[in-house]
DOLUM-970318 format. One line per field, with one value per residue (C-alpha): residue number from 0; residue in one letter; x, y, z. Coordinates in steps of 0.5 Angstrom, whole numbers, always signed. Layout:
N
seq	NUM	...
type	A	...
xx	X	...
yy	Y	...
zz	Z	...
//
This chain:
151
seq	0	1	2	3	4	5	6	7	8	9	10	11	12	13	14	15	16	17	18	19	20	21	22	23	24	25	26	27	28	29	30	31	32	33	34	35	36	37	38	39	40	41	42	43	44	45	46	47	48	49	50	51	52	53	54	55	56	57	58	59	60	61	62	63	64	65	66	67	68	69	70	71	72	73	74	75	76	77	78	79	80	81	82	83	84	85	86	87	88	89	90	91	92	93	94	95	96	97	98	99	100	101	102	103	104	105	106	107	108	109	110	111	112	113	114	115	116	117	118	119	120	121	122	123	124	125	126	127	128	129	130	131	132	133	134	135	136	137	138	139	140	141	142	143	144	145	146	147	148	149	150
type	M	T	S	T	E	P	L	R	R	A	I	L	L	V	E	D	N	P	V	D	L	D	L	T	R	R	A	F	A	R	S	Q	L	T	N	P	L	E	V	A	R	D	G	A	E	A	L	D	W	L	A	R	W	D	A	G	Q	P	L	P	L	V	V	L	L	D	L	K	L	P	K	V	D	G	L	E	V	L	R	R	Y	R	A	H	A	L	A	R	S	V	P	I	V	V	L	T	S	S	S	E	D	R	D	I	A	R	A	Y	A	D	G	A	N	S	Y	I	V	K	P	V	D	F	D	K	F	L	E	V	T	A	Q	I	K	L	Y	W	C	L	L	N	Q	P	P	S	A	H	A	S	D	P	A
xx	-40	-40	-31	-32	-34	-27	-25	-31	-29	-26	-20	-19	-13	-12	-7	-6	+1	-2	+4	+4	-3	-1	+5	-1	-6	+0	+2	-4	-6	+1	-1	-7	-11	-19	-22	-24	-20	-24	-19	-20	-15	-15	-17	-23	-26	-23	-27	-33	-34	-37	-42	-43	-42	-47	-53	-51	-46	-41	-35	-28	-23	-18	-16	-9	-8	-3	-1	+2	-5	-8	-15	-14	-8	-7	-7	-13	-17	-15	-18	-24	-25	-23	-28	-33	-38	-38	-30	-28	-28	-24	-17	-13	-6	-2	+2	+6	+14	+15	+19	+20	+18	+14	+9	+10	+8	+2	-1	-1	-3	-9	-10	-7	-6	-1	+5	+9	+14	+13	+19	+21	+24	+18	+20	+20	+14	+11	+13	+9	+3	+4	+4	-1	-6	-4	-5	-10	-14	-13	-11	-15	-20	-25	-31	-37	-38	-44	-41	-44	-42	-42	-43
yy	+3	+6	+7	+14	+14	+13	+20	+23	+20	+25	+23	+24	+27	+27	+32	+37	+41	+47	+47	+38	+40	+46	+41	+36	+41	+43	+37	+34	+41	+39	+32	+35	+30	+31	+28	+33	+34	+33	+34	+32	+36	+33	+25	+27	+31	+24	+21	+25	+22	+16	+19	+23	+16	+12	+18	+17	+20	+17	+14	+17	+13	+13	+15	+19	+18	+21	+19	+24	+27	+32	+30	+22	+19	+17	+9	+10	+13	+7	+3	+6	+6	-1	-3	+0	-3	+1	+5	-2	-3	+4	+4	+8	+10	+11	+18	+21	+23	+17	+12	+9	+1	+0	+5	+2	-5	-3	+1	-5	-9	-3	-5	+0	-2	+2	+6	+12	+16	+23	+27	+33	+34	+38	+35	+27	+29	+31	+24	+21	+24	+22	+14	+15	+19	+13	+6	+9	+13	+10	+3	+0	-1	+1	-1	+2	+9	+6	+0	-4	-10	-17	-20
zz	-13	-20	-22	-21	-13	-10	-15	-10	-4	+2	+5	+12	+15	+22	+24	+29	+26	+23	+19	+17	+15	+10	+7	+7	+4	-2	-4	-5	-10	-13	-14	-17	-13	-13	-7	-2	+4	+10	+17	+25	+28	+34	+37	+39	+33	+29	+34	+32	+25	+28	+30	+22	+19	+23	+21	+13	+12	+7	+9	+7	+2	+6	+14	+14	+22	+26	+32	+36	+38	+43	+46	+44	+42	+35	+37	+41	+35	+31	+36	+36	+29	+28	+33	+30	+25	+20	+20	+22	+13	+12	+10	+15	+14	+19	+17	+23	+25	+29	+26	+33	+33	+39	+35	+28	+32	+35	+29	+26	+32	+32	+24	+21	+14	+12	+16	+14	+17	+14	+10	+13	+6	+2	-5	-1	+2	-5	-7	-1	-3	-10	-8	-3	-8	-14	-9	-4	-8	-16	-15	-9	-9	-2	+0	-2	+2	+6	+8	+13	+18	+13	+20
//
């Protein structure tokens, strides 16, 4: 992997709420995030990415996953990604409005790398997206975009 590869890799945002989707896009644009933002608008669309990755499409740099999704809930998406040979290596940040202890515990038990409760205030949301950009897009060293299962 070249040192510039993470700058080109997409972020996969799994979000069904159009307001939260727009808020996230605006916050990332304001923080000058250069990674492309791919969107899955429900859990079924998120699971459709598994076939794309199997076909050779590069893995995302990070997945930002809402939990409360139509068709397939976010925890099921998380479990299916963690059971998949390619997707299991992708960092998954749960970015959701739920601050319920059982959701937090379940997400970590199912393999989430981080759990962030979405702030309601836009300025605070800007801070969160800046931290996501700093850590997951600039500091963290991800596996290759075409990482395979080491087993």
